[in-house]
NUNUVO-434200 format. One line per 10 residues: number of its first residue (from 0); for each residue x, y, z of N, C-alpha, C, O, CB. Coordinates in Angstrom, 1 decimal. Atoms other than C-alpha are relative to their C-alpha. Glycine has a CB too. Layout:
BEGIN
NUM> X,Y,Z,X,Y,Z,X,Y,Z,X,Y,Z,X,Y,Z  ...;
This chain:
BEGIN
0> -0.1,-1.2,-0.9,107.1,106.5,96.1,1.5,0.4,0.2,2.4,-0.3,-0.4,-0.6,-0.3,1.4  -1.4,-0.6,-0.1,110.2,108.5,97.1,0.6,-0.4,1.3,1.7,0.2,1.7,-0.1,1.5,-0.1  -0.5,0.4,-1.2,110.8,106.7,100.4,1.5,-0.5,-0.1,2.3,-0.2,0.7,-0.8,-1.0,0.7  -1.4,0.6,0.2,113.9,104.8,99.1,1.0,1.1,-0.2,2.1,1.1,0.4,0.0,-0.9,-1.2  -1.0,-1.1,0.2,115.6,108.0,97.9,0.2,0.8,1.3,1.3,1.2,1.7,-0.5,1.0,-1.1  0.0,-0.8,-1.3,114.7,109.8,101.2,0.9,-0.7,1.0,1.7,0.0,1.7,-1.4,0.2,0.5  -0.8,0.7,-1.0,116.3,107.1,103.3,1.4,-0.1,-0.5,2.4,0.0,0.3,-0.6,-1.4,0.2  -1.4,0.2,0.5,119.3,106.7,101.0,0.8,1.3,0.1,2.0,1.3,0.5,-0.1,-0.4,-1.5  -0.7,-1.3,-0.1,120.1,110.4,100.9,0.3,0.4,1.4,1.4,0.8,1.8,-0.8,1.1,-0.7  -0.2,-0.3,-1.4,119.6,111.0,104.6,0.7,1.3,0.3,1.7,1.3,1.0,0.7,-1.2,0.7;
10> -0.7,-1.3,0.0,120.5,114.7,104.3,-0.9,0.9,0.8,-2.0,1.1,0.4,0.4,0.5,-1.4  0.8,-0.9,-0.8,119.3,117.1,106.9,-0.4,1.3,-0.7,-1.3,2.0,-0.3,0.7,0.4,1.3  0.3,-1.1,0.8,119.3,119.8,104.3,-1.0,-0.2,-1.2,-1.3,0.6,-2.0,1.3,0.6,-0.6  0.9,0.3,1.1,116.9,118.0,102.0,-1.3,-0.6,0.7,-1.3,-1.4,1.6,0.6,-1.1,-0.9  1.3,0.4,-0.5,113.2,117.5,102.7,-1.0,-0.2,-1.1,-1.1,0.6,-2.1,-0.6,1.0,1.1  1.1,0.2,0.9,110.3,116.0,100.8,-1.3,0.3,0.7,-1.5,-0.1,1.8,0.0,-1.5,-0.5  1.3,-0.3,-0.4,106.9,117.4,101.2,-1.0,-0.6,-1.0,-1.1,-0.1,-2.1,-0.3,1.5,0.3  0.9,0.7,1.0,104.3,115.1,99.6,-1.4,0.4,0.3,-1.9,0.3,1.5,0.2,-1.6,0.1  1.3,-0.5,-0.2,100.8,116.4,99.1,-1.0,-0.9,-0.8,-0.8,-1.1,-2.0,-0.1,1.5,-0.5  1.1,0.7,0.7,97.7,114.3,98.3,-1.2,0.9,0.0,-1.6,1.4,1.0,-0.3,-1.4,0.7;
20> 1.1,-0.9,0.1,94.8,116.3,97.0,-1.3,-0.8,-0.3,-1.4,-1.4,-1.3,0.2,1.1,-1.1  1.3,0.7,0.1,91.3,114.8,97.5,-1.0,0.6,0.9,-0.7,0.8,2.1,0.2,-1.5,0.2  1.0,-0.7,-0.9,88.1,116.4,98.8,-0.4,-0.9,1.1,-1.0,-0.4,2.1,-1.2,0.4,-0.9  0.3,0.9,-1.1,87.6,113.3,100.9,1.0,-0.1,1.0,0.9,-0.8,2.0,-0.3,-1.4,-0.6  -1.0,-0.1,-1.0,90.7,114.1,102.8,0.7,-1.3,0.3,1.0,-2.1,-0.5,-0.6,0.6,1.2  -0.8,1.2,-0.5,92.5,111.5,104.9,-0.7,-1.3,-0.3,-0.1,-2.3,-0.5,0.3,0.1,1.4  0.8,1.2,0.3,89.7,109.0,104.3,0.4,-0.6,-1.3,0.5,-1.8,-1.4,-1.5,0.3,0.0  -0.4,0.5,1.3,90.8,108.7,100.7,1.5,-0.1,-0.2,2.0,-1.0,-0.8,-0.6,1.0,-1.1  -1.5,0.0,0.3,94.5,109.6,100.8,0.8,-0.7,1.0,1.9,-1.1,0.7,0.4,1.4,-0.1  -0.9,0.5,-1.0,95.7,108.3,104.1,0.5,-1.4,-0.2,1.6,-1.7,0.2,-0.8,0.0,1.3;
30> -0.4,1.3,0.2,95.8,104.7,103.0,1.3,-0.1,-0.9,2.1,-1.0,-0.7,-1.1,-0.8,-0.7  -1.1,0.1,0.9,98.4,105.5,100.3,1.3,0.4,0.8,2.4,-0.1,0.6,-0.2,0.9,-1.2  -1.1,-0.4,-0.8,100.7,107.3,102.8,0.4,-1.2,0.9,1.6,-1.5,1.1,-0.3,1.2,0.8  -0.2,1.2,-0.9,100.3,104.3,105.2,0.7,-1.1,-0.8,1.7,-1.7,-0.2,-1.3,-0.5,0.6  -0.5,1.1,0.8,101.1,101.8,102.4,1.5,0.3,-0.3,2.3,-0.6,-0.4,-0.8,-0.2,-1.2  -1.4,-0.4,0.4,104.3,103.8,101.5,0.9,0.0,1.2,2.1,0.0,1.1,0.0,1.3,-0.7  -0.8,-0.1,-1.2,105.4,103.9,105.1,0.9,1.2,0.0,2.1,1.1,0.3,0.8,-1.3,0.3  -0.8,-1.2,0.2,106.6,107.4,104.4,0.4,0.6,1.3,-0.3,0.8,2.2,-0.8,1.0,-0.8  -0.6,-0.7,-1.2,108.9,109.1,106.9,0.2,1.5,-0.3,0.6,2.2,0.6,1.2,-0.7,0.4  0.0,-1.4,0.3,108.9,112.4,105.1,-1.3,0.7,0.2,-2.3,0.0,0.6,0.5,0.2,-1.5;
40> 1.2,-0.7,-0.4,106.3,115.1,105.5,-1.1,-0.3,-1.0,-0.9,-0.2,-2.3,0.3,1.5,0.0  1.1,0.3,0.9,102.9,114.1,104.1,-1.2,0.9,0.4,-1.5,1.1,1.6,-0.4,-1.5,0.2  1.1,-0.9,-0.2,100.0,116.5,103.7,-1.2,-0.4,-0.8,-1.0,-0.8,-2.0,0.4,1.5,-0.3  1.2,0.3,0.8,96.4,115.9,102.7,-0.7,1.4,-0.2,-0.9,2.2,0.7,-1.0,-0.9,0.8  0.6,-1.3,0.3,94.9,118.9,100.9,-1.4,-0.1,-0.7,-1.5,-0.3,-1.9,1.0,0.7,-1.0  1.4,0.3,0.5,91.1,118.5,100.5,-0.5,1.2,-0.9,-1.5,1.0,-1.6,-0.9,-0.2,1.1  0.5,-1.1,0.8,90.7,122.0,98.9,0.8,0.2,-1.3,0.5,1.2,-2.0,0.1,1.3,0.9  -0.9,-0.1,1.2,93.4,121.5,96.2,0.7,1.4,-0.1,1.0,1.9,-1.2,-0.9,-0.1,-1.3  -0.7,-1.3,0.0,95.1,124.7,97.3,1.4,-0.1,-0.6,1.9,0.9,-1.3,0.1,0.5,1.4  -1.4,0.1,0.5,98.6,123.4,96.4,0.0,0.1,-1.5,0.9,0.8,-2.1,0.6,-1.3,0.5;
50> 0.0,-0.1,1.4,97.7,122.9,92.8,-0.3,1.4,-0.5,0.3,1.8,-1.5,-1.1,-1.0,-0.6  0.3,-1.4,0.4,96.3,126.4,92.6,1.3,0.8,0.1,1.6,1.6,-0.8,-1.1,0.6,0.9  -1.1,-0.8,-0.3,99.4,127.9,94.1,1.2,-0.2,-1.0,1.9,0.7,-1.4,0.5,-0.2,1.4  -1.1,0.4,0.9,101.9,126.0,91.9,-0.4,-0.2,-1.5,0.4,-0.4,-2.3,0.6,-1.3,0.5  0.4,0.1,1.4,99.8,125.8,88.7,0.0,-1.5,-0.5,0.1,-1.7,-1.7,0.8,0.8,-0.8  0.0,1.4,0.4,99.7,122.0,88.7,-1.3,-0.4,-0.6,-2.4,-0.1,-0.1,0.4,-1.0,1.2  1.2,0.5,0.6,97.2,120.3,86.4,0.0,-1.5,-0.2,-1.0,-2.0,-0.7,-0.1,0.7,-1.4  -0.1,1.4,0.1,98.3,116.7,86.6,0.8,-0.6,1.1,1.5,0.2,1.8,0.5,-0.5,-1.4  -0.8,0.7,-1.1,99.9,114.2,89.0,0.8,-1.1,-0.6,0.3,-1.8,-1.6,-0.9,-0.5,1.2  -0.7,-0.7,-1.0,102.5,113.5,89.9,0.7,1.3,-0.6,1.1,1.3,-1.7,1.1,-0.8,0.7;
60> -0.7,-1.2,0.4,104.0,117.0,89.8,0.9,0.4,1.1,0.6,0.1,2.3,-1.0,1.1,-0.5  -0.9,-0.4,-1.1,106.9,118.6,91.7,0.7,1.3,-0.3,0.9,1.7,-1.4,1.0,-1.1,0.2  -0.8,-1.2,0.1,108.7,121.8,92.4,1.2,-0.2,0.9,1.1,-0.6,2.1,-0.9,1.3,0.4  -1.3,-0.1,-0.8,112.3,122.1,93.6,0.1,1.3,0.6,0.0,2.3,-0.1,1.2,-0.4,-0.8  -0.1,-1.3,-0.7,112.6,124.8,96.2,1.3,0.0,0.8,1.6,-0.9,1.6,-1.2,0.2,1.0  -1.4,-0.1,-0.7,116.1,125.9,97.4,-0.1,0.6,1.3,-1.1,1.0,1.8,1.0,0.7,-0.9  -0.1,-0.5,-1.4,117.3,127.2,100.7,-0.4,1.5,0.1,-0.7,2.0,1.2,1.4,-0.1,0.5  0.4,-1.4,0.0,116.4,130.7,99.6,-1.5,0.1,-0.3,-2.0,1.2,-0.6,0.8,0.8,-1.0  1.4,0.1,0.2,112.8,129.6,99.1,-0.4,0.4,-1.5,-1.5,0.8,-1.7,-0.8,0.9,0.9  0.2,-0.3,1.4,113.1,130.0,95.3,-0.3,-1.4,-0.7,0.3,-2.4,-0.5,1.2,0.7,-0.6;
70> 0.3,1.2,0.8,111.5,127.5,92.9,1.1,0.0,-1.1,1.3,0.9,-1.9,-1.4,0.1,-0.7  -1.1,0.1,0.9,114.4,126.3,90.8,-0.2,-1.1,-1.1,0.6,-1.3,-2.0,1.3,-0.4,0.7  0.5,0.9,1.1,112.6,123.6,88.7,-1.4,-0.4,0.4,-1.8,-0.5,1.5,1.0,-1.2,-0.1  1.4,0.4,-0.2,109.0,122.6,88.2,-0.4,-0.9,-1.2,-0.2,-0.5,-2.3,-1.0,1.2,0.1  0.3,1.0,1.0,107.8,119.5,86.3,-1.3,-0.7,0.4,-1.7,-0.7,1.5,1.1,-0.9,-0.2  1.0,1.0,-0.3,104.9,117.1,85.9,0.5,-1.3,-0.6,1.5,-1.4,-1.3,-1.4,0.4,-0.7  -0.5,1.3,0.3,105.2,113.4,85.4,1.3,-0.4,0.7,2.1,-1.1,0.2,0.3,-0.1,-1.5  -1.3,0.1,-0.8,107.8,113.3,88.2,-0.1,-1.4,0.8,-0.2,-1.4,2.0,0.1,1.1,1.0  0.0,1.4,-0.6,107.9,109.5,88.9,1.5,-0.3,0.4,2.4,0.1,-0.3,-0.5,-1.0,-1.0  -1.4,0.4,-0.5,110.9,108.0,90.8,0.6,-1.1,-0.9,1.8,-1.3,-0.8,-0.1,-0.4,1.4;
80> -0.5,1.1,0.8,111.2,105.1,88.3,-1.1,-0.3,-1.0,-2.2,0.2,-1.1,0.3,-1.2,0.9  0.9,0.5,0.9,109.5,103.3,85.5,-1.0,-1.0,0.7,-0.6,-1.7,1.6,0.7,-0.8,-1.2  1.0,0.9,-0.6,106.3,101.4,86.3,-0.8,-0.7,-1.1,-0.9,-0.2,-2.3,-1.0,0.8,0.9  0.8,0.8,1.0,104.2,98.7,84.5,-1.2,-0.5,0.8,-1.1,-1.1,1.8,0.8,-1.1,-0.6  1.2,0.5,-0.6,100.6,98.0,85.4,-0.9,-0.7,-1.1,-0.7,-0.4,-2.3,-0.8,1.1,0.7  1.0,0.6,0.9,97.8,95.9,83.8,-1.3,0.7,0.1,-1.8,0.9,1.3,-0.1,-1.5,0.2  1.3,-0.7,0.0,94.6,97.7,82.8,-1.0,-0.8,-0.8,-0.6,-1.3,-1.9,0.1,1.4,-0.5  1.0,0.8,0.7,91.4,95.9,81.7,-0.3,0.5,-1.3,-0.8,-0.2,-2.2,-1.2,-0.2,0.9  0.4,-0.6,1.3,90.8,98.4,78.9,1.3,0.1,-0.9,1.2,-0.2,-2.1,-0.6,1.3,0.2  -1.1,-0.3,0.8,94.3,99.3,77.8,1.1,-1.1,0.0,2.1,-1.0,-0.8,0.7,1.3,0.6;
90> -1.0,1.1,0.0,96.2,96.1,78.6,1.2,0.5,0.9,1.0,1.0,2.0,0.5,-0.3,-1.4  -1.2,-0.4,-0.7,99.8,96.7,79.7,0.3,1.5,-0.2,0.4,1.9,-1.3,1.2,-0.9,-0.4  -0.3,-1.4,0.0,100.5,100.3,80.6,1.4,0.3,0.6,1.6,-0.1,1.8,-1.1,0.9,0.6  -1.3,-0.3,-0.5,104.1,101.5,81.0,0.0,1.6,0.2,-0.3,2.3,-0.7,1.1,-0.5,-0.9  0.0,-1.4,-0.2,104.6,104.9,82.6,1.2,0.3,1.0,1.8,-0.6,1.5,-1.3,0.6,0.6  -1.1,-0.4,-0.8,107.2,106.9,84.5,1.3,0.1,-0.8,1.3,0.0,-2.0,0.2,-1.0,1.2  -1.3,-0.2,0.7,110.9,107.4,83.7,1.1,-0.4,0.9,0.9,-0.6,2.1,0.1,1.4,-0.5  -1.2,0.3,-0.8,114.4,106.6,84.8,1.0,1.2,0.1,2.1,1.0,0.5,0.7,-1.2,-0.6  -0.9,-1.1,0.0,115.8,110.1,84.5,-0.3,1.1,1.1,0.6,1.8,1.4,-0.1,0.7,-1.4  0.3,-1.0,-1.0,114.0,112.2,87.1,0.7,-0.3,1.4,1.2,0.7,2.0,-1.5,0.1,0.2;
100> -0.6,0.3,-1.3,115.3,110.4,90.2,1.5,0.4,0.0,1.9,1.0,1.0,-0.1,-1.6,0.2  -1.4,-0.4,0.0,119.0,110.8,89.2,0.2,1.6,0.0,1.1,2.1,0.6,0.7,-0.5,-1.2  -0.1,-1.5,0.0,118.3,114.5,88.5,-0.2,0.6,1.4,0.5,1.5,1.8,-1.0,0.6,-1.0  0.2,-0.5,-1.4,116.9,115.0,92.0,1.2,-0.3,0.8,1.6,0.6,1.6,-1.2,-0.8,0.6  -1.3,0.3,-0.8,120.0,113.3,93.5,1.1,0.9,-0.4,1.9,1.3,0.5,0.4,-1.5,-0.3  -1.0,-0.9,0.4,122.2,115.5,91.4,-0.2,1.4,0.7,0.8,2.0,1.1,0.1,0.1,-1.5  0.4,-1.3,-0.6,120.4,118.6,92.7,0.3,0.0,1.5,0.9,1.0,2.1,-1.5,0.3,-0.2  -0.3,0.1,-1.4,120.7,117.4,96.3,1.5,0.1,0.3,1.9,0.7,1.2,-0.6,-1.4,0.6  -1.4,0.0,-0.2,124.4,116.8,95.9,0.7,1.4,-0.3,1.6,1.8,0.3,0.6,-1.1,-0.8  -0.7,-1.2,0.5,125.3,120.0,94.0,-0.7,1.3,0.2,-0.2,2.4,0.0,0.2,-0.2,-1.5;
110> 0.7,-1.3,-0.2,122.6,122.5,94.9,-0.2,0.7,-1.3,-0.5,0.1,-2.3,0.7,0.8,1.0  0.2,-0.9,1.2,122.3,125.4,92.5,1.1,-0.2,-1.0,1.0,0.5,-2.1,-0.1,1.4,0.4  -1.0,0.3,1.0,125.4,124.1,90.7,-0.4,-1.1,-0.9,0.3,-1.4,-1.9,1.4,-0.3,0.7  0.5,1.1,0.9,123.4,121.2,89.3,-0.4,0.5,-1.3,-1.0,1.6,-1.5,-1.2,-0.7,0.7  0.4,-0.3,1.4,122.9,121.3,85.6,-1.5,0.0,-0.2,-2.0,0.5,-1.2,0.7,-0.9,-1.0  1.5,0.1,0.1,119.2,120.6,86.2,-0.7,1.1,0.6,-2.0,1.2,0.5,-0.4,-1.3,0.6  0.7,-1.2,-0.6,118.5,123.8,88.0,-0.3,1.0,-1.1,0.6,1.3,-1.9,0.9,0.7,1.1  0.4,-1.0,1.0,116.6,126.4,86.0,0.2,1.4,0.5,0.2,1.6,1.7,-1.4,-0.2,-0.4  0.0,-1.4,-0.3,117.0,130.1,85.9,-1.4,0.5,0.3,-2.4,-0.2,0.0,0.7,0.9,-1.1  1.3,-0.5,-0.2,114.1,132.3,87.1,-0.8,0.1,-1.3,-2.0,-0.1,-1.3,0.0,1.3,0.7;
120> 0.7,-0.2,1.2,113.3,133.0,83.5,-0.5,-1.4,-0.6,-1.6,-1.5,-1.1,0.9,0.7,-1.0  0.4,1.3,0.5,113.3,129.3,82.6,-1.2,-0.6,0.8,-2.1,-1.2,0.3,1.2,-1.0,0.1  1.1,0.5,-0.9,111.0,128.5,85.6,-1.3,0.7,-0.5,-2.3,0.0,-0.7,0.3,0.3,1.5  1.2,-0.7,0.4,108.5,131.2,84.5,-0.4,-0.5,-1.4,-1.6,-0.6,-1.6,0.3,1.5,-0.1  0.3,0.5,1.3,108.7,129.8,81.0,-0.7,-1.3,0.0,-1.4,-1.7,-1.0,1.2,0.0,-0.9  0.6,1.4,-0.1,107.5,126.4,82.2,-1.3,0.1,0.8,-2.0,-1.0,0.9,1.0,-0.9,0.6  1.2,-0.1,-0.7,104.6,127.7,84.2,-1.2,0.1,-1.0,-1.0,0.6,-2.1,-0.1,1.2,0.9  1.2,0.0,0.9,101.1,127.2,82.7,-0.6,1.4,0.0,-1.1,1.9,1.0,-1.0,-1.0,0.5  0.6,-1.3,0.0,99.9,130.6,81.5,-1.5,0.0,0.2,-2.2,-0.9,-0.4,0.3,0.7,-1.4  1.5,0.0,-0.3,96.4,131.5,82.7,-0.7,0.7,-1.2,-0.2,1.8,-1.7,-0.3,0.7,1.3;
130> 0.9,-0.6,0.9,93.7,132.3,80.2,-1.2,0.5,0.7,-1.4,0.2,1.9,-0.4,-1.0,-1.2  1.2,-0.4,-0.7,90.4,133.9,80.9,-0.8,-1.2,0.5,-1.4,-1.2,1.6,-0.9,0.8,-1.0  0.8,1.1,-0.4,88.7,130.5,81.0,0.7,-0.8,1.2,0.0,-1.2,2.1,-0.1,-1.0,-1.2  -0.7,0.7,-1.1,91.4,128.8,83.2,-0.1,0.8,1.3,-0.1,0.2,2.4,1.4,-0.4,-0.4  0.1,-0.9,-1.2,91.3,131.8,85.6,-1.3,-0.2,0.6,-1.4,-0.2,1.9,0.3,1.4,-0.4  1.3,0.2,-0.6,87.6,131.3,86.0,-0.2,-1.5,0.5,-1.0,-1.7,1.4,-1.1,0.3,-1.0  0.1,1.4,-0.4,87.9,127.5,86.2,0.4,-0.3,1.4,-0.2,-1.1,2.1,0.8,-0.9,-1.0  -0.5,0.3,-1.3,89.9,127.5,89.4,-1.0,0.3,1.1,-1.3,-0.6,1.9,1.3,0.7,0.2  1.0,-0.2,-1.0,87.3,129.3,91.6,-1.2,-0.8,-0.2,-1.9,-1.1,0.8,-0.3,1.5,0.1  1.2,0.8,0.2,84.6,127.4,89.9,0.2,-1.4,0.6,-0.7,-2.0,1.2,-0.3,-0.1,-1.6;
140> -0.3,1.3,-0.6,86.3,124.1,90.8,-0.1,0.1,1.6,-0.6,-0.8,2.2,1.4,-0.5,-0.4  0.0,-0.1,-1.5,86.8,125.4,94.4,-1.4,0.1,0.5,-1.7,-0.4,1.6,0.8,1.3,0.4  1.4,0.0,-0.4,83.0,126.0,94.6,-0.5,-1.4,0.0,-1.2,-1.8,0.9,-0.8,0.9,-0.9  0.4,1.4,0.0,82.5,122.4,93.6,0.6,-0.7,1.3,-0.1,-1.5,1.9,0.5,-0.7,-1.2  -0.6,0.6,-1.2,84.9,121.4,96.4,-0.8,0.4,1.3,-1.1,-0.4,2.1,1.5,0.4,0.2  0.7,-0.5,-1.2,83.1,123.6,98.9,-1.4,-0.7,0.2,-1.7,-1.2,1.3,-0.3,1.5,-0.1  1.3,0.6,-0.1,79.7,122.2,98.1,0.1,-1.5,0.3,-0.8,-2.1,0.9,-0.8,0.2,-1.3  -0.2,1.5,-0.3,81.0,118.6,98.1,0.3,-0.2,1.5,-0.3,-1.1,2.1,1.2,-0.5,-0.8  -0.3,0.1,-1.4,82.4,119.2,101.6,-1.2,0.3,0.9,-1.3,-0.1,2.0,1.2,0.9,0.4  1.3,-0.3,-0.7,79.0,120.6,102.6,-1.0,-1.1,-0.1,-2.1,-1.0,0.5,-0.5,1.3,-0.4;
150> 0.9,1.1,0.2,77.3,117.5,101.4,-1.0,0.2,-1.1,-2.0,-0.5,-1.3,-0.7,-0.3,1.2  0.9,-0.4,1.0,75.5,119.2,98.5,0.6,-0.6,-1.4,1.2,0.2,-2.1,-0.2,1.5,-0.1  -0.6,0.6,1.2,76.5,116.7,95.7,-0.5,0.5,-1.3,0.3,0.6,-2.3,-0.3,-1.5,0.1  0.5,-0.5,1.2,74.2,118.1,93.1,0.7,1.3,-0.5,1.1,1.5,-1.6,-1.5,0.3,0.1  -0.7,-1.2,0.3,75.7,121.6,93.3,1.5,-0.2,-0.3,2.0,0.4,-1.3,-0.2,1.0,1.1  -1.4,0.3,0.3,79.2,120.2,93.5,0.2,-0.5,-1.4,1.2,-0.1,-2.1,0.5,-1.0,1.1  -0.2,0.6,1.4,78.7,118.2,90.3,-0.1,1.1,-1.0,0.6,1.0,-2.0,-1.1,-1.0,-0.2  0.2,-1.1,1.0,77.5,121.3,88.4,1.3,0.8,-0.1,1.7,1.1,-1.2,-1.2,0.9,0.4  -1.3,-0.8,0.0,80.6,123.3,89.4,1.2,-0.8,-0.5,2.0,-0.3,-1.2,0.2,0.6,1.4  -1.1,0.8,0.5,83.0,120.4,88.8,-0.1,-0.1,-1.5,0.9,0.0,-2.2,-0.1,-1.4,0.6;
160> 0.1,0.2,1.4,81.6,119.9,85.3,0.3,1.3,-0.7,0.9,1.3,-1.8,-1.5,-0.4,-0.4  -0.3,-1.3,0.6,81.8,123.6,84.5,1.5,0.3,0.0,2.0,0.8,-0.9,-0.8,1.2,0.7  -1.5,-0.2,-0.1,85.4,123.8,85.7,0.7,-0.9,-1.1,1.7,-0.4,-1.7,0.5,-0.4,1.4  -0.6,0.9,1.0,86.2,120.8,83.4,-0.2,0.6,-1.4,0.6,0.4,-2.3,-0.5,-1.4,0.1  0.3,-0.6,1.3,84.5,122.6,80.5,1.0,1.2,-0.3,1.5,1.3,-1.4,-1.4,0.4,-0.1  -0.8,-1.2,0.1,86.5,125.8,81.1,1.5,-0.4,-0.2,2.2,0.3,-0.8,-0.2,0.9,1.2  -1.4,0.4,0.1,89.8,124.0,81.5,0.2,-1.5,-0.3,0.5,-2.3,0.6,0.8,0.3,1.4  0.0,1.5,0.3,89.7,120.6,79.7,1.3,-0.7,0.1,1.4,-1.9,0.2,-0.5,-0.2,-1.4  -1.3,0.6,-0.2,93.4,120.1,80.0,0.5,-0.3,1.4,1.5,-0.8,1.7,1.1,0.8,-0.8  -0.4,0.2,-1.5,93.4,120.1,83.8,-0.5,-1.4,0.4,-1.7,-1.6,0.8,-0.7,1.1,0.8;
170> 0.3,1.4,-0.4,93.5,116.4,84.7,-0.4,-0.1,1.4,-1.1,-1.0,1.8,1.1,-0.9,-0.3  0.4,0.0,-1.4,93.2,117.2,88.4,-1.5,0.2,0.2,-2.1,-0.4,1.0,0.8,1.0,0.8  1.4,-0.3,-0.1,89.7,118.6,87.8,-0.8,-1.3,-0.4,-1.7,-1.7,0.3,-0.4,1.1,-0.9  0.6,1.2,0.5,88.7,115.5,85.8,0.1,-1.1,1.1,-0.9,-1.8,1.4,0.5,-0.5,-1.3  -0.3,1.2,-0.9,90.3,113.0,88.2,-0.9,0.1,1.3,-1.4,-0.9,1.8,1.4,-0.1,0.3  0.7,-0.1,-1.2,88.6,114.5,91.3,-1.5,-0.3,-0.2,-2.1,-1.0,0.6,0.2,1.4,0.6  1.5,0.2,0.3,85.1,114.5,89.7,-0.2,-1.5,-0.2,-1.2,-2.1,0.2,-0.4,0.8,-1.2  0.2,1.4,0.3,85.6,110.9,88.4,0.1,-0.9,1.2,-0.6,-2.0,1.2,1.0,-0.4,-1.0  -0.1,0.8,-1.1,86.5,109.6,91.8,-1.3,-0.3,0.7,-1.5,-1.4,1.4,0.9,0.6,1.1  1.3,0.2,-0.6,82.9,109.9,92.9,-0.9,-1.0,-0.7,-1.9,-1.3,-0.3,-0.8,1.4,0.1;
180> 0.8,0.9,0.8,81.7,107.6,90.2,0.5,-1.5,0.2,0.0,-2.4,-0.5,0.1,0.4,-1.5  -0.5,1.4,-0.2,83.7,104.6,91.5,1.3,-0.2,-0.8,1.5,0.4,-1.8,-1.0,-1.0,-0.3  -1.3,0.2,0.6,87.1,103.3,90.6,-0.1,-0.6,-1.4,0.7,-0.2,-2.3,0.8,-1.0,0.9  0.2,0.6,1.4,85.9,101.2,87.6,-0.4,1.1,-1.0,0.2,1.2,-2.1,-1.0,-1.1,0.0  0.5,-1.0,0.9,84.0,104.1,86.0,1.1,1.1,-0.2,1.3,1.6,-1.3,-1.3,0.6,0.5  -1.1,-1.0,0.1,86.9,106.5,86.8,1.0,-0.4,-1.0,1.6,0.3,-1.8,0.6,0.3,1.4  -1.0,0.6,0.9,89.3,104.2,85.0,-0.4,0.1,-1.4,0.4,0.4,-2.3,0.3,-1.4,0.4  0.5,-0.1,1.3,87.1,104.1,82.0,0.0,1.4,-0.6,0.3,1.6,-1.7,-1.5,-0.6,-0.1  0.0,-1.4,0.4,86.7,107.8,81.9,1.4,0.5,-0.3,1.6,1.2,-1.3,-0.6,0.9,1.1  -1.4,-0.4,0.2,90.5,108.3,82.2,0.4,-0.6,-1.4,1.1,0.1,-2.2,0.9,-0.5,1.1;
190> -0.5,0.6,1.2,91.1,105.8,79.4,-0.6,0.7,-1.3,0.1,0.9,-2.2,-0.4,-1.5,0.0  0.6,-0.6,1.2,88.6,107.4,77.0,0.6,1.4,-0.3,0.9,1.7,-1.4,-1.5,0.2,0.3  -0.6,-1.3,0.2,90.0,110.9,77.6,1.4,0.0,-0.4,1.9,0.7,-1.3,-0.2,0.9,1.2  -1.4,0.1,0.3,93.6,109.8,77.4,0.2,-0.4,-1.5,1.1,0.0,-2.2,0.7,-1.0,0.9  0.0,0.4,1.4,92.9,108.1,74.1,-0.3,1.1,-1.0,0.2,1.1,-2.1,-0.9,-1.2,-0.3  0.4,-1.1,0.9,91.3,111.2,72.7,1.2,1.0,-0.2,1.1,1.9,-1.0,-1.2,0.7,0.6  -1.2,-0.9,0.2,94.7,113.0,73.1,0.7,-0.2,-1.3,1.3,0.7,-1.9,1.0,-0.2,1.1  -0.6,0.3,1.2,95.9,111.3,70.0,1.6,0.1,0.1,2.1,-0.6,1.0,-0.4,1.0,-1.1  -1.4,-0.2,-0.1,99.5,112.4,69.4,0.5,1.0,1.1,1.7,1.2,1.3,0.6,0.4,-1.3  -0.3,-1.0,-1.0,99.3,115.1,72.1,0.6,-0.7,1.3,0.1,-1.7,1.6,-1.2,0.9,0.3;
200> -0.6,0.7,-1.2,101.4,114.3,75.2,-0.9,0.1,1.2,-1.6,1.1,1.4,1.4,0.6,0.4  0.7,0.0,-1.3,99.8,113.4,78.5,0.7,0.8,1.0,0.0,1.5,1.8,-0.2,-1.5,0.5  -0.8,-0.9,-0.8,102.6,115.1,80.3,0.9,0.8,-0.8,1.3,0.4,-1.9,0.9,-0.9,1.0  -1.0,-0.8,0.6,104.9,117.9,79.3,1.4,-0.8,0.2,1.5,-1.5,1.1,0.1,1.4,0.6  -1.3,0.6,-0.1,108.5,116.7,78.6,0.7,0.5,1.3,0.6,1.7,1.7,0.8,0.3,-1.2  -0.8,-0.4,-1.2,110.8,116.7,81.7,1.2,0.8,-0.4,1.7,1.6,0.3,0.5,-1.3,0.7  -1.2,-0.7,0.5,113.6,118.1,79.5,1.2,-0.4,0.8,2.0,0.5,1.3,-0.2,1.5,0.0  -1.2,0.5,-0.7,116.2,115.9,81.1,0.8,-0.9,-0.9,0.2,-1.6,-1.8,-0.4,-0.8,1.3  -0.8,0.9,0.9,119.1,114.0,79.4,-0.4,-1.4,0.1,-0.6,-1.9,1.2,1.5,0.2,0.4  0.4,1.4,0.0,118.2,110.5,78.4,-1.5,-0.3,0.0,-1.9,-1.4,0.1,0.6,-0.7,1.1;
210> 1.5,0.2,-0.1,114.4,111.1,78.6,-0.5,-0.7,-1.3,-0.1,-0.3,-2.4,-0.7,1.3,0.2  0.6,0.6,1.1,112.4,108.8,76.4,-1.5,0.4,0.0,-2.2,0.2,0.9,0.0,-1.6,0.2  1.3,-0.5,0.1,109.2,110.4,75.2,-1.0,-1.0,-0.7,-2.1,-0.7,-0.8,0.0,1.3,-0.9;
């Protein structure tokens, strides 16, 4: 989590807003905020509105927003450090990076003079362009969320599956649907789909100096 950086920086002009998206709301997400003992702003978004507004399709993802309310950088795979976990199917999995955290610190210190700040044109160039299918996938997924919150699991499942068919690269759609199948099954589904990527990247490159792809 980003608590260490937040405490270390201790700058009144810098704020972290962390969003957890899960249709089960605080019941599912609250434990992670509690475990992190986060003192920055934490939001639970059961309708996945934030992903829609920013075009996020995987987690973690982040947008840098300056004092003029402009997005000056947007990335996915935004881990604060390298991590290693053991998985029963994949064995040892290493993920994350050591370049994003220093880039955030540089931006905090230098503002828009940071070399890591993008121009408006660069930001637009890194946004996921909508296709006819992905444009339909978002409201389709939202209908799945609606019916899930209404307790109609059968309808929710149909809409979740259709959204995944329309936008197969949106890991947020897959991940939300898989959570209802239990942690073990969700892990197997993730492993199977991630292996099917072959040489294709799971995350877009951060495009930061020293990044190891």
